[in-house]
Each structure stands twice: as structure tokens, then as C-alpha cells.
N, CA and C atoms as an extended XYZ file, in Angstrom:
378
Properties=species:S:1:pos:R:3:atomname:S:1:resname:S:1:resid:I:1 pbc="F F F"
N        22.081      -17.660       87.513 N   UNK     1
C        21.794      -16.433       86.886 CA  UNK     1
C        22.777      -16.138       85.750 C   UNK     1
N        23.985      -16.518       85.987 N   UNK     2
C        24.990      -16.323       84.953 CA  UNK     2
C        24.651      -17.156       83.734 C   UNK     2
N        24.103      -18.337       84.014 N   UNK     3
C        23.722      -19.206       82.900 CA  UNK     3
C        22.561      -18.589       82.123 C   UNK     3
N        21.639      -17.955       82.800 N   UNK     4
C        20.501      -17.306       82.157 CA  UNK     4
C        20.978      -16.122       81.320 C   UNK     4
N        21.905      -15.364       81.881 N   UNK     5
C        22.453      -14.240       81.121 CA  UNK     5
C        23.175      -14.732       79.877 C   UNK     5
N        23.863      -15.836       79.982 N   UNK     6
C        24.579      -16.394       78.834 CA  UNK     6
C        23.582      -16.829       77.766 C   UNK     6
N        22.478      -17.431       78.214 N   UNK     7
C        21.459      -17.875       77.250 CA  UNK     7
C        20.792      -16.677       76.596 C   UNK     7
N        20.497      -15.619       77.360 N   UNK     8
C        19.885      -14.407       76.801 CA  UNK     8
C        20.850      -13.764       75.811 C   UNK     8
N        22.138      -13.714       76.187 N   UNK     9
C        23.129      -13.135       75.281 CA  UNK     9
C        23.203      -13.955       73.996 C   UNK     9
N        23.173      -15.271       74.110 N   UNK    10
C        23.209      -16.146       72.939 CA  UNK    10
C        21.973      -15.904       72.076 C   UNK    10
N        20.804      -15.798       72.720 N   UNK    11
C        19.564      -15.553       71.967 CA  UNK    11
C        19.609      -14.179       71.288 C   UNK    11
N        20.123      -13.193       72.031 N   UNK    12
C        20.248      -11.859       71.424 CA  UNK    12
C        21.174      -11.919       70.211 C   UNK    12
N        22.273      -12.663       70.357 N   UNK    13
C        23.221      -12.803       69.239 CA  UNK    13
C        22.540      -13.508       68.067 C   UNK    13
N        21.781      -14.556       68.335 N   UNK    14
C        21.079      -15.281       67.264 CA  UNK    14
C        20.027      -14.387       66.610 C   UNK    14
N        19.258      -13.614       67.423 N   UNK    15
C        18.261      -12.697       66.874 CA  UNK    15
C        18.965      -11.648       66.023 C   UNK    15
N        20.105      -11.152       66.501 N   UNK    16
C        20.879      -10.170       65.738 CA  UNK    16
C        21.333      -10.771       64.415 C   UNK    16
N        21.807      -12.034       64.453 N   UNK    17
C        22.224      -12.713       63.218 CA  UNK    17
C        21.041      -12.864       62.256 C   UNK    17
N        19.861      -13.269       62.795 N   UNK    18
C        18.664      -13.434       61.964 CA  UNK    18
C        18.264      -12.087       61.376 C   UNK    18
N        18.303      -11.029       62.184 N   UNK    19
C        17.950       -9.693       61.694 CA  UNK    19
C        18.911       -9.249       60.598 C   UNK    19
N        20.206       -9.527       60.773 N   UNK    20
C        21.205       -9.180       59.762 CA  UNK    20
C        20.915       -9.929       58.465 C   UNK    20
N        20.658      -11.239       58.609 N   UNK    21
C        20.337      -12.038       57.418 CA  UNK    21
C        19.042      -11.560       56.769 C   UNK    21
N        18.038      -11.196       57.577 N   UNK    22
C        16.772      -10.690       57.049 CA  UNK    22
C        16.994       -9.361       56.324 C   UNK    22
N        17.790       -8.478       56.907 N   UNK    23
C        18.112       -7.213       56.235 CA  UNK    23
C        18.829       -7.457       54.914 C   UNK    23
N        19.782       -8.411       54.914 N   UNK    24
C        20.504       -8.744       53.679 CA  UNK    24
C        19.530       -9.301       52.633 C   UNK    24
N        18.602      -10.184       53.079 N   UNK    25
C        17.618      -10.765       52.171 CA  UNK    25
C        16.725       -9.675       51.577 C   UNK    25
N        16.275       -8.757       52.426 N   UNK    26
C        15.425       -7.659       51.949 CA  UNK    26
C        16.191       -6.808       50.943 C   UNK    26
N        17.454       -6.491       51.235 N   UNK    27
C        18.269       -5.682       50.316 CA  UNK    27
C        18.477       -6.403       48.990 C   UNK    27
N        18.761       -7.714       49.045 N   UNK    28
C        18.933       -8.499       47.821 CA  UNK    28
C        17.624       -8.539       47.019 C   UNK    28
N        16.496       -8.662       47.724 N   UNK    29
C        15.195       -8.679       47.054 CA  UNK    29
C        14.941       -7.351       46.350 C   UNK    29
N        15.278       -6.253       47.026 N   UNK    30
C        15.108       -4.931       46.410 CA  UNK    30
C        15.998       -4.788       45.182 C   UNK    30
N        17.237       -5.217       45.302 N   UNK    31
C        18.163       -5.133       44.163 CA  UNK    31
C        17.676       -5.997       43.005 C   UNK    31
N        17.186       -7.206       43.351 N   UNK    32
C        16.660       -8.108       42.318 CA  UNK    32
C        15.452       -7.471       41.632 C   UNK    32
N        14.579       -6.887       42.435 N   UNK    33
C        13.385       -6.227       41.879 CA  UNK    33
C        13.791       -5.043       40.996 C   UNK    33
N        14.785       -4.281       41.427 N   UNK    34
C        15.265       -3.139       40.638 CA  UNK    34
C        15.865       -3.626       39.318 C   UNK    34
N        16.628       -4.743       39.363 N   UNK    35
C        17.192       -5.307       38.125 CA  UNK    35
C        16.070       -5.766       37.189 C   UNK    35
N        15.061       -6.437       37.768 N   UNK    36
C        13.936       -6.899       36.952 CA  UNK    36
C        13.198       -5.717       36.325 C   UNK    36
N        12.977       -4.667       37.112 N   UNK    37
C        12.310       -3.477       36.574 CA  UNK    37
C        13.119       -2.864       35.438 C   UNK    37
N        14.440       -2.794       35.628 N   UNK    38
C        15.313       -2.238       34.582 CA  UNK    38
C        15.261       -3.108       33.329 C   UNK    38
N        15.280       -4.424       33.509 N   UNK    39
C        15.211       -5.333       32.361 CA  UNK    39
C        13.876       -5.189       31.636 C   UNK    39
N        12.801       -5.086       32.402 N   UNK    40
C        11.468       -4.926       31.792 CA  UNK    40
C        11.394       -3.609       31.026 C   UNK    40
N        11.941       -2.516       31.627 N   UNK    41
C        11.952       -1.231       30.911 CA  UNK    41
C        12.753       -1.336       29.615 C   UNK    41
N        13.905       -2.003       29.693 N   UNK    42
C        14.742       -2.162       28.501 CA  UNK    42
C        14.018       -2.986       27.431 C   UNK    42
N        13.344       -4.063       27.859 N   UNK    43
C        12.579       -4.888       26.910 CA  UNK    43
C        11.454       -4.091       26.267 C   UNK    43
N        10.766       -3.290       27.073 N   UNK    44
C         9.680       -2.469       26.524 CA  UNK    44
C        10.222       -1.450       25.528 C   UNK    44
N        11.364       -0.836       25.862 N   UNK    45
C        11.967        0.137       24.948 CA  UNK    45
C        12.358       -0.534       23.640 C   UNK    45
N        12.956       -1.730       23.748 N   UNK    46
C        13.324       -2.464       22.520 CA  UNK    46
C        12.081       -2.836       21.726 C   UNK    46
N        11.037       -3.263       22.437 N   UNK    47
C         9.793       -3.640       21.767 CA  UNK    47
C         9.171       -2.429       21.072 C   UNK    47
N         9.153       -1.286       21.745 N   UNK    48
C         8.610       -0.071       21.139 CA  UNK    48
C         9.441        0.347       19.925 C   UNK    48
N        10.773        0.215       20.037 N   UNK    49
C        11.641        0.551       18.899 CA  UNK    49
C        11.374       -0.395       17.734 C   UNK    49
N        11.202       -1.693       18.038 N   UNK    50
C        10.905       -2.661       16.981 CA  UNK    50
C         9.568       -2.357       16.324 C   UNK    50
N         8.579       -2.007       17.137 N   UNK    51
C         7.251       -1.685       16.594 CA  UNK    51
C         7.347       -0.437       15.719 C   UNK    51
N         8.088        0.594       16.194 N   UNK    52
C         8.267        1.802       15.380 CA  UNK    52
C         8.939        1.470       14.057 C   UNK    52
N         9.982        0.629       14.120 N   UNK    53
C        10.693        0.249       12.894 CA  UNK    53
C         9.772       -0.513       11.940 C   UNK    53
N         8.959       -1.435       12.495 N   UNK    54
C         8.024       -2.189       11.649 CA  UNK    54
C         7.005       -1.249       11.011 C   UNK    54
N         6.508       -0.277       11.780 N   UNK    55
C         5.544        0.681       11.227 CA  UNK    55
C         6.187        1.502       10.121 C   UNK    55
N         7.431        1.937       10.350 N   UNK    56
C         8.116        2.727        9.326 CA  UNK    56
C         8.311        1.909        8.057 C   UNK    56
N         8.720        0.633        8.232 N   UNK    57
C         8.890       -0.231        7.055 CA  UNK    57
C         7.556       -0.443        6.353 C   UNK    57
N         6.492       -0.642        7.144 N   UNK    58
C         5.172       -0.853        6.556 CA  UNK    58
C         4.708        0.401        5.820 C   UNK    58
N         4.936        1.567        6.426 N   UNK    59
C         4.543        2.814        5.767 CA  UNK    59
C         5.347        3.024        4.492 C   UNK    59
N         6.647        2.691        4.534 N   UNK    60
C         7.475        2.820        3.329 CA  UNK    60
C         6.990        1.859        2.244 C   UNK    60
N         6.664        0.630        2.649 N   UNK    61
C         6.158       -0.347        1.676 CA  UNK    61
C         4.822        0.113        1.101 C   UNK    61
N         3.965        0.683        1.953 N   UNK    62
C         2.672        1.185        1.480 CA  UNK    62
C         2.867        2.352        0.519 C   UNK    62
N         3.813        3.236        0.856 N   UNK    63
C         4.082        4.374       -0.026 CA  UNK    63
C         4.608        3.885       -1.379 C   UNK    63
N         5.493        2.877       -1.358 N   UNK    64
C         6.013        2.319       -2.619 CA  UNK    64
C         4.881        1.674       -3.409 C   UNK    64
N         4.019        0.936       -2.708 N   UNK    65
C         2.878        0.300       -3.370 CA  UNK    65
C         1.973        1.363       -4.007 C   UNK    65
N         1.699        2.426       -3.252 N   UNK    66
C         0.854        3.498       -3.781 CA  UNK    66
C         1.490        4.142       -5.009 C   UNK    66
N         2.804        4.371       -4.942 N   UNK    67
C         3.510        4.962       -6.087 CA  UNK    67
C         3.462        4.019       -7.290 C   UNK    67
N         3.671        2.721       -7.037 N   UNK    68
C         3.609        1.740       -8.127 CA  UNK    68
C         2.218        1.698       -8.749 C   UNK    68
N         1.182        1.726       -7.899 N   UNK    69
C        -0.185        1.700       -8.408 CA  UNK    69
C        -0.478        2.969       -9.213 C   UNK    69
N         0.008        4.105       -8.728 N   UNK    70
C        -0.193        5.364       -9.462 CA  UNK    70
C         0.488        5.288      -10.824 C   UNK    70
N         1.711        4.744      -10.844 N   UNK    71
C         2.433        4.613      -12.110 CA  UNK    71
C         1.697        3.655      -13.051 C   UNK    71
N         1.185        2.542      -12.511 N   UNK    72
C         0.443        1.595      -13.346 CA  UNK    72
C        -0.820        2.250      -13.908 C   UNK    72
N        -1.519        3.023      -13.066 N   UNK    73
C        -2.712        3.724      -13.541 CA  UNK    73
C        -2.360        4.704      -14.640 C   UNK    73
N        -1.273        5.440      -14.451 N   UNK    74
C        -0.843        6.396      -15.472 CA  UNK    74
C        -0.532        5.675      -16.779 C   UNK    74
N         0.193        4.559      -16.681 N   UNK    75
C         0.519        3.787      -17.898 CA  UNK    75
C        -0.756        3.299      -18.573 C   UNK    75
N        -1.694        2.775      -17.770 N   UNK    76
C        -2.949        2.272      -18.323 CA  UNK    76
C        -3.691        3.386      -19.048 C   UNK    76
N        -3.835        4.531      -18.370 N   UNK    77
C        -4.583        5.623      -18.983 CA  UNK    77
C        -3.861        6.176      -20.206 C   UNK    77
N        -2.527        6.201      -20.176 N   UNK    78
C        -1.783        6.636      -21.357 CA  UNK    78
C        -2.016        5.671      -22.520 C   UNK    78
N        -1.962        4.349      -22.238 N   UNK    79
C        -2.233        3.355      -23.283 CA  UNK    79
C        -3.665        3.492      -23.777 C   UNK    79
N        -4.582        3.696      -22.845 N   UNK    80
C        -5.983        3.850      -23.192 CA  UNK    80
C        -6.173        5.076      -24.090 C   UNK    80
N        -5.521        6.187      -23.734 N   UNK    81
C        -5.615        7.392      -24.559 CA  UNK    81
C        -5.017        7.156      -25.941 C   UNK    81
N        -3.858        6.466      -25.983 N   UNK    82
C        -3.244        6.152      -27.280 CA  UNK    82
C        -4.177        5.293      -28.125 C   UNK    82
N        -4.787        4.306      -27.484 N   UNK    83
C        -5.698        3.423      -28.195 CA  UNK    83
C        -6.906        4.208      -28.709 C   UNK    83
N        -7.436        5.108      -27.885 N   UNK    84
C        -8.568        5.936      -28.319 CA  UNK    84
C        -8.184        6.816      -29.503 C   UNK    84
N        -6.978        7.358      -29.481 N   UNK    85
C        -6.522        8.180      -30.600 CA  UNK    85
C        -6.423        7.347      -31.880 C   UNK    85
N        -5.907        6.129      -31.756 N   UNK    86
C        -5.795        5.253      -32.930 CA  UNK    86
C        -7.185        4.894      -33.464 C   UNK    86
N        -8.104        4.592      -32.542 N   UNK    87
C        -9.477        4.261      -32.953 CA  UNK    87
C       -10.121        5.466      -33.624 C   UNK    87
N        -9.932        6.651      -33.029 N   UNK    88
C       -10.482        7.865      -33.645 CA  UNK    88
C        -9.900        8.081      -35.037 C   UNK    88
N        -8.603        7.840      -35.198 N   UNK    89
C        -7.969        7.995      -36.513 CA  UNK    89
C        -8.546        6.986      -37.502 C   UNK    89
N        -8.763        5.736      -37.043 N   UNK    90
C        -9.345        4.721      -37.927 CA  UNK    90
C       -10.757        5.128      -38.347 C   UNK    90
N       -11.560        5.605      -37.374 N   UNK    91
C       -12.917        6.036      -37.721 CA  UNK    91
C       -12.892        7.227      -38.669 C   UNK    91
N       -11.958        8.148      -38.452 N   UNK    92
C       -11.850        9.296      -39.353 CA  UNK    92
C       -11.501        8.816      -40.761 C   UNK    92
N       -10.587        7.845      -40.847 N   UNK    93
C       -10.212        7.283      -42.145 CA  UNK    93
C       -11.406        6.573      -42.785 C   UNK    93
N       -12.151        5.802      -41.960 N   UNK    94
C       -13.326        5.112      -42.481 CA  UNK    94
C       -14.392        6.117      -42.909 C   UNK    94
N       -14.569        7.194      -42.129 N   UNK    95
C       -15.528        8.233      -42.506 CA  UNK    95
C       -15.155        8.846      -43.845 C   UNK    95
N       -13.851        9.093      -44.022 N   UNK    96
C       -13.392        9.666      -45.299 CA  UNK    96
C       -13.676        8.687      -46.442 C   UNK    96
N       -13.433        7.406      -46.200 N   UNK    97
C       -13.687        6.397      -47.244 CA  UNK    97
C       -15.188        6.299      -47.534 C   UNK    97
N       -16.000        6.321      -46.482 N   UNK    98
C       -17.453        6.252      -46.677 CA  UNK    98
C       -17.936        7.490      -47.425 C   UNK    98
N       -17.421        8.668      -47.045 N   UNK    99
C       -17.781        9.891      -47.761 CA  UNK    99
C       -17.374        9.786      -49.226 C   UNK    99
N       -16.179        9.234      -49.465 N   UNK   100
C       -15.707        9.067      -50.843 CA  UNK   100
C       -16.606        8.100      -51.604 C   UNK   100
N       -16.994        6.994      -50.919 N   UNK   101
C       -17.883        6.038      -51.581 CA  UNK   101
C       -19.249        6.667      -51.825 C   UNK   101
N       -19.751        7.451      -50.877 N   UNK   102
C       -21.044        8.138      -51.052 CA  UNK   102
C       -20.976        9.088      -52.240 C   UNK   102
N       -19.882        9.824      -52.352 N   UNK   103
C       -19.702       10.740      -53.480 CA  UNK   103
C       -19.671        9.947      -54.788 C   UNK   103
N       -18.970        8.795      -54.766 N   UNK   104
C       -18.894        7.953      -55.965 CA  UNK   104
C       -20.287        7.418      -56.329 C   UNK   104
N       -21.061        6.959      -55.309 N   UNK   105
C       -22.415        6.450      -55.568 CA  UNK   105
C       -23.282        7.570      -56.128 C   UNK   105
N       -23.185        8.785      -55.553 N   UNK   106
C       -23.958        9.920      -56.073 CA  UNK   106
C       -23.593       10.193      -57.542 C   UNK   106
N       -22.284       10.207      -57.790 N   UNK   107
C       -21.847       10.462      -59.174 CA  UNK   107
C       -22.373        9.391      -60.121 C   UNK   107
N       -22.283        8.124      -59.681 N   UNK   108
C       -22.762        7.036      -60.535 CA  UNK   108
C       -24.278        7.136      -60.719 C   UNK   108
N       -24.995        7.541      -59.645 N   UNK   109
C       -26.453        7.700      -59.755 CA  UNK   109
C       -26.780        8.803      -60.758 C   UNK   109
N       -26.070        9.914      -60.690 N   UNK   110
C       -26.308       11.023      -61.629 CA  UNK   110
C       -26.012       10.573      -63.052 C   UNK   110
N       -24.893        9.853      -63.220 N   UNK   111
C       -24.545        9.375      -64.568 CA  UNK   111
C       -25.611        8.400      -65.060 C   UNK   111
N       -26.098        7.529      -64.155 N   UNK   112
C       -27.128        6.567      -64.539 CA  UNK   112
C       -28.417        7.291      -64.912 C   UNK   112
N       -28.816        8.277      -64.126 N   UNK   113
C       -30.042        9.033      -64.428 CA  UNK   113
C       -29.888        9.762      -65.760 C   UNK   113
N       -28.720       10.378      -65.988 N   UNK   114
C       -28.485       11.071      -67.270 CA  UNK   114
C       -28.534       10.072      -68.428 C   UNK   114
N       -27.937        8.906      -68.203 N   UNK   115
C       -27.958        7.874      -69.262 CA  UNK   115
C       -29.370        7.421      -69.569 C   UNK   115
N       -30.166        7.186      -68.508 N   UNK   116
C       -31.562        6.756      -68.715 CA  UNK   116
C       -32.339        7.866      -69.391 C   UNK   116
N       -32.094        9.124      -68.952 N   UNK   117
C       -32.793       10.253      -69.573 CA  UNK   117
C       -32.408       10.354      -71.050 C   UNK   117
N       -31.132       10.112      -71.359 N   UNK   118
C       -30.687       10.171      -72.749 CA  UNK   118
C       -31.360        9.078      -73.568 C   UNK   118
N       -31.513        7.889      -72.962 N   UNK   119
C       -32.181        6.813      -73.679 CA  UNK   119
C       -33.659        7.129      -73.899 C   UNK   119
N       -34.303        7.726      -72.888 N   UNK   120
C       -35.717        8.094      -73.033 CA  UNK   120
C       -35.847        9.144      -74.126 C   UNK   120
N       -34.981       10.133      -74.108 N   UNK   121
C       -35.032       11.176      -75.115 CA  UNK   121
C       -34.785       10.562      -76.495 C   UNK   121
N       -33.854        9.629      -76.611 N   UNK   122
C       -33.556        9.006      -77.896 CA  UNK   122
C       -34.745        8.200      -78.398 C   UNK   122
N       -35.451        7.536      -77.473 N   UNK   123
C       -36.596        6.741      -77.857 CA  UNK   123
C       -37.704        7.667      -78.350 C   UNK   123
N       -37.935        8.805      -77.655 N   UNK   124
C       -38.985        9.718      -78.055 CA  UNK   124
C       -38.631       10.460      -79.349 C   UNK   124
N       -37.380       10.674      -79.604 N   UNK   125
C       -36.977       11.412      -80.791 CA  UNK   125
C       -36.943       10.507      -82.017 C   UNK   125
N       -37.013        9.301      -81.966 N   UNK   126
C       -36.991        8.415      -83.101 CA  UNK   126
C       -38.307        8.320      -83.697 C   UNK   126
């Protein structure tokens, strides 16, 4: 009987040792899981911060692009307006020259008609 009690005590001690080791394993697993969760949260936070930074850079680049395009459009339209003004001035100058030539042609036509009339009158008066 003493031998049986010794074996039961030994088994109880071994079960106690296994339970202690199992409790330690469970605690280590929980700690490991908590560390992994913390690392995953930290990675997600870094990833979200990186995404926010990329969006901000992209928005800044888009805003710069929009400003550059607006400036280019303004320059184009200013050049276009300047060119239109120059063309209008050239046409105004050409209109003035054409009007001057028309006036000259009218004057020459009147002088020619008067000359022909003078010749007709001279022929009839002879």
C-alpha cells in the first residue's frame, strides 16, 4: 500500500508539473498573441500614416498641376488676345489703305471722266 501511495504521489507530482508547464505554455501563448496583435496594430497605423502621406503628396501634386495648367491657360489666352489685337490692328491698317486706294480710284475716275468730257466738248466745239 505504501508503494501504491508513493506511485499516486509521484503521478500527482507529474500531473502537477504537466499542469504547471501547460499553464506556462498558455500564458506564453497569450503573451505572444498580445505581442502579435500589438505589432499588427502598429503596422496598420504605420500603413495608414503612409497612405495618408501619399494622399497628401498626391493632392499637393494635383494642386500644383492644376495651378500650372491654369497659368498655362492664362498665358495662352493672353498670347491669343495679343495676337488678336495685332491682327485687328493689321486689318484696320489694311482697311485704311483700301479706303485710301478707293478714294484714289474714285478721284482718278472723276478726273478721267472730266478729261473725256473735256475731249468730247472740244471735239463738238471744233
